[in-house]
C-alpha positions as CSV (number, residue, x, y, z in Angstrom):
1,M,142.3,79.1,124.4
2,F,140.5,76.7,123.1
3,N,137.2,78.1,122.5
4,I,133.9,76.5,121.1
5,K,134.5,77.8,118.0
6,N,137.8,75.8,117.4
7,Y,135.8,72.8,118.9
8,F,133.2,73.0,115.7
9,C,135.6,73.3,113.1
10,L,137.7,70.3,114.5
11,A,134.2,68.5,114.6
12,L,133.7,69.4,110.9
13,L,137.3,68.3,110.0
14,L,137.0,64.8,111.5
15,P,135.3,63.1,109.4
16,F,137.2,64.4,106.3
17,S,140.0,63.3,107.9
18,A,138.7,59.9,108.4
19,M,137.5,59.5,104.7
20,A,141.0,60.7,103.5
21,Q,142.9,58.2,106.0
22,Q,140.4,55.6,104.6
23,K,141.5,53.5,101.5
24,E,139.9,51.7,99.2
25,V,140.4,47.8,98.9
26,L,139.4,45.6,96.1
27,S,139.8,41.7,96.2
28,L,140.4,40.0,92.8
29,P,136.6,38.9,91.9
30,E,135.4,42.2,92.8
31,I,137.8,43.6,89.9
32,I,136.9,41.3,87.5
33,Q,133.3,42.8,88.2
34,K,134.2,46.1,87.7
35,I,135.4,45.0,84.2
36,D,132.7,43.1,83.5
37,S,130.4,46.2,83.5
38,S,132.4,49.1,83.3
39,N,134.8,47.9,80.2
40,I,134.3,50.4,77.5
41,V,135.6,47.8,75.0
42,L,133.3,44.9,76.5
43,K,130.1,47.8,75.6
44,T,131.2,47.8,72.2
45,Y,129.9,44.4,71.6
46,G,126.6,44.8,73.7
47,L,125.9,47.7,71.1
48,R,127.0,45.9,68.0
49,A,124.7,42.7,69.2
50,E,121.6,45.1,69.9
51,G,122.4,46.7,66.1
52,Y,122.1,43.1,64.9
53,R,118.7,43.3,66.3
54,Y,117.1,46.3,65.4
55,S,118.6,45.3,61.5
56,A,116.5,41.9,61.9
57,D,113.6,43.4,62.9
58,A,113.8,45.5,59.6
59,A,114.5,42.5,57.4
60,T,111.0,41.2,57.5
61,A,109.7,44.8,56.4
62,W,108.3,44.7,52.9
63,M,109.5,47.3,50.2
64,P,108.2,50.8,49.9
65,P,104.9,50.9,47.3
66,M,105.7,52.9,43.7
67,V,103.7,56.0,42.8
68,G,104.0,56.9,38.9
69,L,102.1,60.0,37.1
70,G,103.1,60.5,33.6
71,T,101.3,60.3,30.1
72,F,99.5,57.2,27.9
73,M,99.7,57.0,24.4
74,M,99.9,61.1,24.1
75,P,101.1,62.1,20.8
76,Y,104.1,64.6,20.3
77,P,103.3,68.1,19.8
78,F,102.2,69.5,16.4
79,Q,100.9,65.9,15.2
80,K,97.4,66.2,13.5
81,T,94.6,63.7,15.4
82,M,92.0,61.8,13.7
83,D,89.8,62.0,16.6
84,G,89.2,62.9,20.2
85,S,90.5,59.0,20.9
86,D,94.6,60.1,19.5
87,K,95.0,63.0,22.5
88,G,96.2,60.0,24.8
89,S,95.6,60.0,28.8
90,V,97.3,60.7,32.0
91,M,98.4,58.0,34.0
92,L,98.5,57.1,37.1
93,R,100.5,53.7,38.1
94,L,101.1,52.5,41.7
95,E,103.5,49.4,42.1
96,Q,104.3,46.8,45.3
97,E,106.6,44.2,45.4
98,I,105.3,41.5,47.2
99,P,108.3,39.3,49.0
100,N,108.6,35.7,49.9
101,A,107.8,35.4,53.5
102,K,110.2,32.5,54.0
103,K,112.8,34.3,52.6
104,L,112.1,37.1,55.0
105,Q,112.3,35.0,57.8
106,A,115.3,33.4,57.0
107,K,117.4,36.8,56.0
108,K,115.7,37.7,59.8
109,N,117.5,34.8,61.2
110,Y,120.5,35.3,59.7
111,I,120.9,38.6,61.1
112,Q,120.1,37.6,64.7
113,S,122.7,35.4,64.2
114,Q,125.5,37.8,63.8
115,G,124.4,39.2,67.1
116,N,125.4,36.0,68.5
117,I,128.5,36.0,67.6
118,E,129.3,39.5,69.1
119,K,128.3,38.1,72.3
120,A,130.5,35.6,71.8
121,N,133.6,37.8,70.8
122,R,132.6,39.7,74.4
123,A,132.5,36.4,76.1
124,V,136.5,36.0,74.5
125,T,137.1,39.6,75.0
126,L,136.7,39.4,78.6
127,N,138.3,36.2,78.7
128,D,141.6,37.6,77.8
129,L,140.5,41.2,80.3
130,K,140.1,38.7,83.1
131,A,144.2,37.5,82.3
132,Q,145.3,40.4,82.0
133,A,143.3,42.0,85.5
134,K,144.8,38.5,87.0
135,M,148.3,39.0,85.5
136,Q,148.2,43.1,87.1
137,Y,146.8,41.7,90.1
138,F,149.7,39.4,91.1
139,N,152.4,41.3,90.0
140,W,151.3,43.9,92.7
141,L,150.7,41.1,94.9
142,T,154.8,40.4,93.9
143,A,155.6,43.5,94.3
144,A,154.4,44.1,98.2
145,R,155.8,41.7,99.3
146,K,159.3,42.0,97.6
147,I,158.7,45.1,99.6
148,N,158.4,43.8,102.9
149,V,161.2,41.2,102.0
150,I,163.6,44.7,101.7
151,E,162.4,46.7,104.6
152,A,162.5,43.9,107.1
153,N,166.5,43.4,105.3
154,E,167.1,47.5,105.9
155,R,166.1,46.8,109.4
156,I,168.6,44.3,110.0
157,L,171.3,46.6,107.8
158,E,170.8,49.8,110.5
159,T,171.4,47.1,113.5
160,M,174.6,46.3,111.9
161,K,175.7,49.9,111.5
162,K,174.8,50.9,115.1
163,I,176.6,48.1,116.0
164,E,179.6,49.8,114.2
165,E,178.9,52.9,114.7
166,V,179.3,52.0,119.2
167,R,182.5,50.0,118.4
168,Y,184.5,52.3,115.6
169,P,185.4,54.9,118.6
170,Y,186.8,51.9,120.9
171,N,189.0,50.5,118.0
172,Q,186.9,47.2,117.6
173,S,185.8,48.3,114.1
174,Q,186.8,49.9,111.1
175,L,185.7,53.1,109.4
176,G,185.1,51.6,106.0
177,T,183.0,48.8,108.0
178,V,180.8,51.9,108.6
179,Y,180.2,52.8,105.1
180,R,180.5,49.4,103.5
181,A,177.0,49.4,106.2
182,E,175.5,52.6,105.0
183,A,176.5,51.8,101.1
184,E,174.7,48.3,101.9
185,I,171.5,50.6,103.3
186,Q,171.1,52.9,100.3
187,K,171.5,50.0,97.7
188,N,168.9,48.4,99.7
189,R,166.4,51.7,99.4
190,N,167.4,51.2,95.5
191,M,166.0,48.4,95.0
192,L,162.4,49.3,96.3
193,L,161.9,51.3,93.6
194,V,161.3,48.8,91.3
195,P,158.6,46.9,93.0
196,Q,157.1,50.9,94.0
197,G,157.0,51.2,90.2
198,D,155.4,47.4,89.4
199,I,152.9,48.6,91.9
200,A,152.2,52.4,90.3
201,Q,152.0,50.3,87.0
202,A,149.5,47.7,87.6
203,K,147.5,50.4,89.7
204,A,147.3,52.5,86.3
205,Y,146.4,49.1,84.1
206,L,143.9,47.9,86.5
207,N,142.4,51.2,86.8
208,S,142.1,51.7,83.1
209,L,140.3,48.1,83.0
210,M,137.7,49.0,85.0
211,N,136.9,52.6,82.8
212,R,138.3,54.7,85.7
213,P,141.2,57.4,85.7
214,G,144.6,55.9,85.9
215,N,145.3,57.7,89.0
216,I,142.5,56.7,91.5
217,D,144.5,55.2,94.7
218,F,143.4,52.0,96.1
219,G,144.6,48.8,97.3
220,I,144.6,45.3,97.0
221,D,144.4,42.1,99.3
222,T,147.5,41.1,99.9
223,T,146.7,38.1,102.2
224,F,145.4,36.6,99.0
225,E,147.1,33.5,97.6
226,P,146.8,32.7,94.0
227,R,146.2,28.4,94.0
228,F,146.3,26.0,91.0
229,I,143.4,24.2,90.3
230,A,143.8,21.3,88.1
231,A,141.1,20.8,85.9
232,D,139.8,17.2,86.1
233,G,140.0,16.5,82.4
234,Y,141.2,17.8,79.1
235,D,139.2,15.4,76.8
236,T,137.8,17.9,73.7
237,A,134.0,17.3,74.2
238,S,134.5,19.5,77.5
239,L,137.3,21.8,76.0
240,A,134.5,22.7,73.5
241,T,131.9,23.9,76.1
242,Q,134.0,25.9,78.4
243,R,135.9,28.0,75.6
244,K,134.0,30.7,74.3
245,D,136.6,31.1,71.5
246,V,134.8,27.5,70.5
247,L,131.3,28.9,71.1
248,R,131.7,31.8,68.7
249,M,133.8,29.2,65.6
250,N,130.1,27.3,66.2
251,E,128.1,30.7,66.3
252,S,130.0,31.3,63.1
253,I,129.4,28.2,61.5
254,R,125.5,28.1,62.4
255,S,125.5,31.8,60.7
256,M,127.0,30.5,57.9
257,Q,124.5,27.5,57.6
258,L,121.5,30.1,58.3
259,N,122.9,32.5,55.5
260,I,123.0,29.4,53.4
261,E,119.4,28.9,54.3
262,A,118.2,32.2,52.6
263,M,120.5,31.7,49.9
264,K,118.8,28.5,48.7
265,L,115.3,30.2,49.1
266,E,116.2,32.9,46.3
267,R,115.3,30.0,44.0
268,K,112.1,31.6,45.2
269,P,110.3,33.6,42.6
270,I,109.5,37.2,43.6
271,F,106.1,38.9,43.2
272,S,104.8,42.4,42.9
273,I,101.6,43.7,41.0
274,Q,101.1,46.8,39.4
275,Y,97.9,49.0,38.8
276,D,97.5,51.4,36.1
277,H,94.7,54.2,36.0
278,M,94.9,56.0,32.6
279,S,92.3,59.6,32.4
280,P,91.4,60.5,29.0
281,L,92.1,63.9,27.8
282,S,89.2,63.6,25.7
283,S,85.7,64.0,27.1
284,M,84.8,61.4,24.4
285,M,87.0,58.5,25.7
286,P,85.8,56.5,29.1
287,Q,88.8,55.9,31.8
288,A,90.5,52.9,31.5
289,F,92.6,50.8,33.9
290,S,95.3,48.1,33.7
291,V,96.0,45.4,36.7
292,M,99.1,43.3,36.0
293,G,100.9,40.9,38.3
294,M,104.5,39.9,37.9
295,M,107.4,37.3,39.0
296,S,110.6,36.9,38.8
297,I,112.6,33.6,37.0
298,P,115.7,33.1,39.4
299,I,115.5,29.7,38.1
300,A,117.1,31.1,35.1
301,P,120.4,29.4,34.1
302,W,122.3,33.1,34.0
303,S,120.8,34.1,37.2
304,K,120.9,30.7,39.5
305,K,124.6,30.9,39.1
306,M,125.2,33.8,41.3
307,Y,123.2,32.0,44.9
308,Q,124.4,28.5,43.6
309,S,127.8,29.4,44.0
310,E,128.0,31.5,46.7
311,I,126.3,28.9,48.4
312,K,129.3,26.1,47.4
313,S,131.6,29.0,48.9
314,M,129.6,29.1,52.3
315,Q,129.3,25.4,52.4
316,S,133.6,24.7,51.9
317,N,134.4,28.2,54.4
318,I,132.4,25.5,57.1
319,S,134.6,22.7,56.0
320,A,137.7,24.7,57.2
321,M,135.9,26.0,60.5
322,E,135.2,22.9,61.4
323,S,138.5,21.3,60.7
324,E,140.0,24.5,62.6
325,R,137.8,24.0,65.7
326,T,139.0,20.6,65.7
327,A,143.0,21.3,65.3
328,M,142.0,24.3,68.2
329,L,140.6,21.5,70.6
330,Q,143.6,19.1,70.1
331,E,146.2,22.0,70.3
332,T,144.8,23.2,73.4
333,Q,144.4,19.6,75.0
334,G,148.1,19.7,74.5
335,M,148.9,22.6,75.6
336,L,146.9,22.2,79.5
337,Y,149.3,18.8,79.8
338,G,152.1,20.6,79.5
339,M,151.3,23.5,81.7
340,Q,150.2,21.2,84.2
341,A,152.9,19.5,84.3
342,Q,155.1,22.8,84.1
343,I,153.3,24.2,87.2
344,Q,153.6,21.3,88.9
345,T,157.6,21.0,88.9
346,M,157.4,24.7,89.4
347,Q,155.7,24.6,93.0
348,Q,158.1,21.7,93.8
349,R,161.1,24.0,92.9
350,I,159.1,26.8,95.1
351,K,158.7,24.4,98.1
352,S,162.6,23.1,98.1
353,M,163.8,26.9,97.9
354,E,161.4,28.1,101.1
355,Q,161.5,25.1,103.0
356,K,165.1,23.5,102.9
357,V,167.2,26.4,100.9
358,I,166.3,30.2,102.8
359,P,165.7,28.2,106.0
360,A,169.7,27.0,105.8
361,L,170.5,30.6,104.7
362,Q,168.9,32.0,107.7
363,K,170.7,29.5,109.9
364,T,173.8,31.1,108.3
365,L,173.0,34.2,108.7
366,D,171.6,33.6,112.6
367,A,174.7,32.0,113.6
368,S,177.4,34.8,111.7
369,F,175.0,37.9,113.3
370,L,175.7,36.2,116.6
371,S,179.7,35.8,116.7
372,Y,179.5,39.1,114.6
373,Q,177.5,40.1,117.8
374,E,180.1,39.0,120.2
375,N,182.8,40.4,117.8
376,K,184.4,37.0,116.8
377,L,183.7,37.7,113.4
378,T,183.7,40.9,110.8
379,L,181.0,42.6,109.5
380,T,181.8,41.8,105.7
381,V,181.2,38.3,106.3
382,V,177.5,38.9,107.7
383,L,177.0,41.1,105.1
384,D,178.1,38.3,102.3
385,N,175.7,36.0,104.0
386,W,172.7,38.5,104.6
387,E,172.7,39.2,100.4
388,A,173.0,35.6,100.4
389,L,169.8,35.2,102.0
390,N,168.5,38.3,100.5
391,M,168.6,37.7,96.9
392,M,167.3,34.5,97.6
393,Q,164.1,35.6,99.2
394,L,163.8,37.8,96.2
395,D,164.7,34.9,93.8
396,V,161.8,32.7,95.4
397,L,159.0,35.8,95.2
398,D,160.5,35.7,91.4
399,E,159.6,32.4,91.0
400,R,156.4,32.7,92.2
401,Q,155.9,35.7,89.8
402,K,156.6,33.0,86.9
403,L,154.2,30.2,88.7
404,F,151.7,32.7,88.3
405,Q,151.8,33.6,84.9
406,T,151.4,30.6,84.2
407,I,148.5,29.5,86.3
408,V,147.0,32.3,84.6
409,D,147.7,31.3,81.3
410,Y,146.1,27.7,82.0
411,E,143.4,29.0,83.5
412,K,143.0,31.7,80.5
413,E,143.3,28.3,78.2
414,L,140.1,26.5,80.2
415,F,138.4,30.2,80.4
416,R,137.7,29.9,84.1
C-alpha cells in the first residue's frame, strides 16, 4: 500500500531525477567565451603583463643610500705620534646616487611596452584556441549527423531482415539472405563506434580548453550550421588591423624603439653626492666634514661604444621585423584568396552531391525496394543500392567536415 512516507520520498527524489536528466547544452559562442575567461594558458599572459607593470613602477625608484663607518688617517699600531692630530679620526660616510629622471622614465616606458607584447601574445593564443574549439565543435557536429544517418539506415536494414524472415518459411527467400541482412546490420552498428569516439574525443578536448575536467558531460547545438562569410577585401592595410600577430609585431617594434630611446639616454651623466663626517680621536682637533659631488662621463670612448653598438643592433632588428611584417601580410593575402577559391569549389561539389547524386541514389533504392517488396528483386540487389546510398551520404558528411576545416583555417587567418 502506498503510504504518505513513500509519497514524501518520491517528492524528494523527483527534483534530483529531473536534474539528472537535464544536460548542459553549450553553443559555440558560449564555449569560446568560457575559453576566453577560464583557460589557464590565457591567464598566464595576464599575469606576465601584470608583472611587467610592477617592474615598470620599480624602474623609477632611486638606488638606496650607502652608509659607511670607518677610520680616517689613523696610524698603524706601534707607530710613534708627534701630537694629538696624528691619532686620526672616526669617519661616517653617506652617499646617494641621483639618477637622471629622463633615463628612469625611458626605462619605465620600455618595461611597460613588454606588458603590451604579452597582451598581444594572449590575443594570438586566443585565436589559436578558438580555431581548435571550432574544429572540435564541427567534428562533434559531423559525428552526430553521421550517427543519425547510420541509425536511419539500420532501420531500413531491420525492415529488410524482417521481410526475409517472413518469406523464408514459404520458400520465397533463402537462409543466406537472412544472414546477409543480419551481417549488414552488425556492420552498420560497428560503424557507429567511429563517430561515437569522435564525439567523446571532441567533448574531452573542449572541456580541457574550458579548464574543466575532461569527463564532464554536456551537449552542443546540433542545429548549428557553419557558414562561410567572405571578407570584403584582402588589402594589406585592413589585414594589418585585423591580425593580432601583426599587432604583436608592431608592439615588439615599438618596444625596441623605446629601448633605443632609453639607450640613447645612456650618454647622459649620472650624478652622486657624498658626505663625510670625521670625529677626531684627539680632543685637540676639531670635528670636520667633507662634501663631494661626482658625475659619470659616459661619453668616454671606451664606454660609449657599448650603447652605440647596442642601438645599431636594435635598429637592424627593427628593419628586419618590418620586412618580415610586410612579407607576412603579402603571404596572408595570397593564402586568403586561395582559401576562398577552395571553399567555393568545395561548396559547389557538396551542393552537386546533395542535390543530384544522393537524390538519384535514393530513387534507385526506393525503386529497388518497391520491387523487392513485390518479390520481383532479390535482397542482394537492394543491399547493393542501399550501400551505395549509405556510403555517399557519409562521403558528403566527410566532405562537409573538410569544408568546415577550411572555413576554420580561413577565419583563423582573418582572426575572427
